[in-house]
Backbone as ProteinMPNN parsed JSONL, in Angstrom:
{"seq_chain_A": "MLAYCWRSGRIDFGRSVPEGAIKIAKGPSKKLKQLISAVARHAYDNKTLLVPGVPEADTDDHAADALERFIEWISPSVSKLSEDK", "coords_chain_A": {"N_chain_A": [[93.679, -9.965, 27.494], [92.719, -7.187, 29.454], [92.864, -3.752, 29.561], [92.04, -1.243, 31.846], [90.656, 1.899, 33.382], [90.282, 3.683, 36.339], [88.218, 6.499, 37.762], [90.016, 7.836, 39.201], [92.147, 7.786, 37.513], [93.982, 5.796, 37.653], [95.459, 2.893, 36.203], [94.604, -0.477, 35.483], [94.929, -4.067, 34.969], [93.056, -6.89, 33.629], [90.979, -9.795, 33.255], [88.401, -9.004, 32.867], [86.39, -6.022, 33.045], [85.88, -4.182, 35.848], [82.998, -3.173, 37.692], [82.459, 0.24, 37.439], [84.781, 0.856, 36.355], [86.553, 1.762, 33.432], [87.032, 0.568, 30.072], [90.129, 0.585, 28.462], [91.78, -0.716, 26.537], [92.4, -3.783, 24.555], [94.268, -6.565, 24.43], [97.086, -8.995, 23.643], [98.462, -10.229, 26.733], [101.193, -9.734, 27.708], [102.249, -8.056, 25.827], [100.362, -5.828, 25.809], [100.563, -4.835, 28.434], [103.264, -3.964, 28.259], [103.142, -2.103, 26.253], [101.277, -0.177, 27.505], [102.517, 0.509, 29.763], [104.685, 1.867, 28.685], [103.497, 4.21, 27.78], [101.847, 5.372, 29.391], [101.55, 7.515, 32.28], [103.576, 7.557, 35.08], [103.042, 6.932, 38.51], [104.163, 8.576, 41.557], [105.112, 6.575, 43.038], [106.359, 5.084, 41.24], [105.301, 2.711, 40.163], [102.429, 2.524, 39.96], [100.315, 2.964, 37.246], [99.098, 5.706, 35.382], [96.338, 7.459, 33.498], [97.179, 9.996, 31.564], [96.22, 13.295, 32.469], [93.86, 12.558, 33.669], [93.921, 12.259, 36.526], [94.288, 14.922, 37.22], [92.035, 16.24, 36.375], [89.449, 18.431, 36.709], [86.583, 18.115, 36.656], [84.32, 15.43, 35.892], [83.774, 15.463, 33.29], [86.025, 16.598, 32.071], [87.851, 14.757, 32.748], [86.827, 12.566, 31.264], [87.213, 13.393, 28.721], [90.081, 13.703, 28.731], [90.685, 10.931, 28.921], [89.585, 9.999, 26.646], [91.182, 11.219, 24.588], [93.553, 10.005, 25.322], [93.06, 7.231, 24.664], [92.393, 7.483, 21.948], [94.994, 8.221, 21.078], [96.596, 5.955, 21.805], [95.317, 3.927, 20.233], [96.245, 3.07, 17.601], [98.558, 1.723, 18.025], [97.653, -0.3, 19.832], [96.185, -1.702, 18.052], [97.991, -2.787, 16.337], [99.101, -4.605, 18.113], [97.53, -6.739, 18.336], [97.737, -7.708, 15.655], [100.277, -8.613, 15.598], [100.511, -11.105, 16.699]], "CA_chain_A": [[93.858, -9.047, 28.545], [92.099, -5.865, 29.168], [93.482, -2.531, 30.317], [90.992, -0.345, 32.191], [91.076, 2.775, 34.513], [89.292, 4.304, 37.267], [88.024, 7.895, 37.757], [91.265, 8.41, 39.818], [93.265, 7.79, 36.429], [94.766, 4.55, 37.822], [95.215, 1.927, 35.202], [94.853, -1.728, 36.027], [94.695, -4.857, 33.935], [92.511, -8.137, 34.065], [90.261, -10.514, 32.136], [87.117, -8.368, 32.677], [86.35, -4.676, 33.396], [85.097, -4.271, 37.018], [81.996, -2.112, 37.746], [83.022, 1.476, 37.868], [85.851, 1.172, 35.515], [86.36, 2.081, 31.9], [87.941, -0.187, 29.195], [91.091, 1.373, 27.597], [92.39, -1.467, 25.409], [92.416, -5.227, 24.751], [95.342, -7.295, 23.504], [97.913, -10.151, 24.428], [98.775, -9.681, 28.04], [102.551, -9.126, 27.948], [102.395, -6.827, 24.903], [99.573, -4.782, 26.171], [101.179, -4.421, 29.651], [104.472, -3.263, 27.917], [102.602, -0.767, 25.685], [100.666, 0.685, 28.43], [103.554, 1.021, 30.727], [105.468, 2.76, 28.07], [102.795, 5.408, 27.162], [101.145, 5.914, 30.6], [102.116, 8.405, 33.229], [103.899, 6.93, 36.238], [102.792, 7.769, 39.724], [105.312, 8.935, 42.493], [105.663, 5.225, 43.54], [106.894, 4.404, 39.957], [104.618, 1.436, 39.894], [101.125, 2.834, 39.509], [100.214, 3.636, 35.949], [98.0, 6.778, 35.248], [96.096, 7.885, 32.316], [97.659, 11.434, 31.62], [95.252, 14.292, 32.53], [92.591, 12.154, 34.375], [93.873, 12.628, 37.891], [94.111, 16.379, 37.492], [90.74, 16.774, 35.911], [88.423, 19.123, 37.757], [85.332, 17.606, 36.442], [84.143, 14.191, 35.24], [83.631, 15.623, 31.768], [87.376, 16.748, 31.646], [88.405, 13.517, 32.882], [86.461, 11.728, 30.189], [88.024, 13.938, 27.573], [91.553, 13.131, 28.741], [90.761, 9.525, 28.718], [89.304, 9.817, 25.243], [92.492, 11.604, 23.96], [94.546, 8.87, 25.447], [92.524, 6.001, 23.941], [92.712, 7.696, 20.518], [96.498, 8.315, 20.914], [97.24, 4.498, 21.608], [94.672, 2.977, 19.392], [96.915, 2.572, 16.51], [99.54, 0.779, 18.619], [96.976, -1.419, 20.28], [95.661, -2.438, 16.934], [99.234, -3.432, 16.034], [99.332, -5.648, 19.146], [96.683, -7.948, 17.931], [98.144, -8.166, 14.429], [101.644, -9.113, 15.908], [100.49, -12.256, 17.55]], "C_chain_A": [[93.319, -7.844, 28.27], [92.845, -4.892, 30.022], [92.265, -1.73, 30.653], [91.405, 0.697, 33.162], [89.897, 3.152, 35.217], [89.222, 5.724, 37.133], [89.368, 8.412, 38.321], [92.455, 8.507, 38.667], [94.059, 6.578, 36.525], [94.497, 3.461, 36.741], [95.523, 0.484, 35.812], [94.532, -2.738, 34.8], [93.821, -6.14, 34.538], [91.72, -8.615, 32.923], [88.829, -9.885, 31.898], [87.271, -6.838, 33.33], [85.361, -4.47, 34.672], [83.953, -2.945, 36.924], [82.693, -0.967, 38.139], [84.219, 1.855, 37.074], [85.567, 1.407, 34.073], [87.339, 1.198, 31.035], [88.906, 0.896, 28.439], [91.395, 0.68, 26.341], [92.314, -3.005, 25.662], [93.522, -5.636, 23.861], [96.013, -8.363, 24.329], [98.471, -9.489, 25.629], [100.222, -9.061, 28.1], [102.713, -8.022, 27.02], [101.746, -5.626, 25.345], [100.171, -4.054, 27.453], [102.455, -3.553, 29.249], [104.055, -1.953, 27.261], [102.126, 0.215, 26.657], [101.61, 1.312, 29.378], [104.474, 2.087, 30.072], [104.816, 4.058, 27.759], [101.946, 6.077, 28.395], [102.032, 6.883, 31.612], [102.439, 7.553, 34.5], [103.663, 7.774, 37.477], [104.25, 7.874, 40.453], [105.916, 7.622, 42.871], [106.406, 4.378, 42.485], [106.459, 2.964, 39.666], [103.166, 1.668, 39.328], [101.12, 3.598, 38.258], [98.986, 4.458, 35.936], [97.674, 7.057, 33.774], [96.351, 9.429, 32.458], [96.385, 12.199, 31.615], [94.107, 13.845, 33.274], [92.801, 12.472, 35.932], [93.764, 14.044, 38.198], [92.894, 16.893, 37.025], [89.877, 17.413, 36.986], [87.101, 18.567, 37.765], [85.4, 16.166, 35.902], [84.245, 14.326, 33.751], [85.141, 15.917, 31.268], [88.092, 15.616, 31.775], [88.007, 12.458, 31.663], [87.054, 12.096, 28.889], [89.415, 13.645, 27.514], [91.577, 11.663, 28.371], [90.541, 9.23, 27.17], [90.431, 10.152, 24.318], [93.629, 10.35, 24.043], [94.308, 7.564, 24.705], [92.861, 6.279, 22.494], [94.145, 7.726, 20.205], [96.896, 6.882, 20.827], [96.52, 3.7, 20.783], [95.464, 2.388, 18.181], [97.887, 1.517, 16.921], [98.886, -0.48, 19.217], [96.51, -2.331, 19.13], [96.708, -3.321, 16.333], [99.494, -4.703, 16.834], [98.667, -7.053, 18.676], [97.192, -8.507, 16.561], [99.402, -8.901, 14.549], [101.55, -10.464, 16.595], [101.496, -13.241, 17.035]], "O_chain_A": [[93.337, -7.359, 27.138], [93.38, -5.224, 31.08], [91.453, -1.534, 29.748], [92.442, 0.497, 33.794], [88.743, 2.996, 34.819], [90.079, 6.272, 36.44], [89.797, 9.464, 37.847], [93.489, 9.153, 38.836], [94.792, 6.273, 35.584], [93.335, 3.186, 36.441], [96.51, 0.278, 36.517], [93.968, -2.331, 33.784], [93.861, -6.401, 35.741], [91.712, -8.053, 31.827], [88.162, -10.178, 30.906], [88.226, -6.563, 34.057], [84.146, -4.588, 34.514], [84.092, -1.956, 36.204], [83.487, -1.033, 39.077], [84.652, 3.007, 37.086], [84.444, 1.255, 33.593], [88.512, 1.175, 31.407], [88.458, 1.911, 27.905], [91.324, 1.238, 25.246], [92.185, -3.457, 26.8], [93.703, -5.158, 22.741], [95.651, -8.641, 25.473], [98.904, -8.338, 25.583], [100.364, -7.918, 28.535], [103.322, -7.029, 27.419], [102.317, -4.535, 25.329], [100.25, -2.827, 27.5], [102.677, -2.509, 29.862], [104.512, -0.869, 27.623], [102.552, 1.369, 26.631], [101.509, 2.484, 29.741], [104.96, 3.02, 30.712], [105.545, 5.009, 27.476], [101.456, 7.202, 28.303], [103.26, 6.835, 31.552], [101.532, 6.85, 34.945], [103.952, 8.966, 37.577], [105.275, 7.357, 40.007], [107.135, 7.537, 43.018], [106.939, 3.29, 42.7], [107.151, 2.167, 39.032], [102.776, 1.055, 38.335], [101.739, 4.653, 38.114], [97.933, 4.024, 36.403], [98.534, 6.934, 32.903], [95.804, 10.069, 33.356], [95.488, 11.848, 30.848], [93.291, 14.718, 33.571], [91.846, 12.933, 36.556], [93.245, 14.429, 39.246], [92.672, 18.076, 37.283], [89.673, 16.855, 38.064], [86.478, 18.528, 38.826], [86.476, 15.734, 35.488], [84.728, 13.439, 33.047], [85.477, 15.518, 30.153], [88.985, 15.401, 30.955], [88.818, 11.649, 31.212], [87.364, 11.248, 28.052], [89.965, 13.365, 26.449], [92.415, 11.224, 27.583], [91.19, 8.387, 26.551], [90.64, 9.441, 23.335], [94.331, 9.896, 23.139], [95.224, 6.911, 24.204], [93.52, 5.468, 21.844], [94.526, 7.283, 19.122], [97.52, 6.533, 19.825], [97.065, 2.629, 20.518], [95.262, 1.22, 17.85], [98.034, 0.506, 16.233], [99.445, -1.574, 19.141], [96.461, -3.555, 19.254], [96.429, -4.43, 15.877], [100.012, -5.703, 16.336], [99.2, -8.162, 18.67], [97.073, -9.713, 16.346], [99.665, -9.768, 13.715], [102.592, -10.92, 17.067], [101.657, -14.317, 17.61]]}, "name": "protein", "num_of_chains": 1, "seq": "MLAYCWRSGRIDFGRSVPEGAIKIAKGPSKKLKQLISAVARHAYDNKTLLVPGVPEADTDDHAADALERFIEWISPSVSKLSEDK"}
């Protein structure tokens, strides 16, 4: 399973990354969804997951920086997901 996000900061999951989205992480479906749900920001509807800092970013560069920080922050945990199969 892949986790990916859009410029809006919304995080989605799927078997492939759609055009216009950016890959965040890859791992076993259930574990990946649990991890991302635990570390992502939740939107007002309490269902939509967001990459912290991306929705508020004034520019695409600032959004990319926020996404990069998020990926770096979660990468140790994502690596453990694959090891824990």
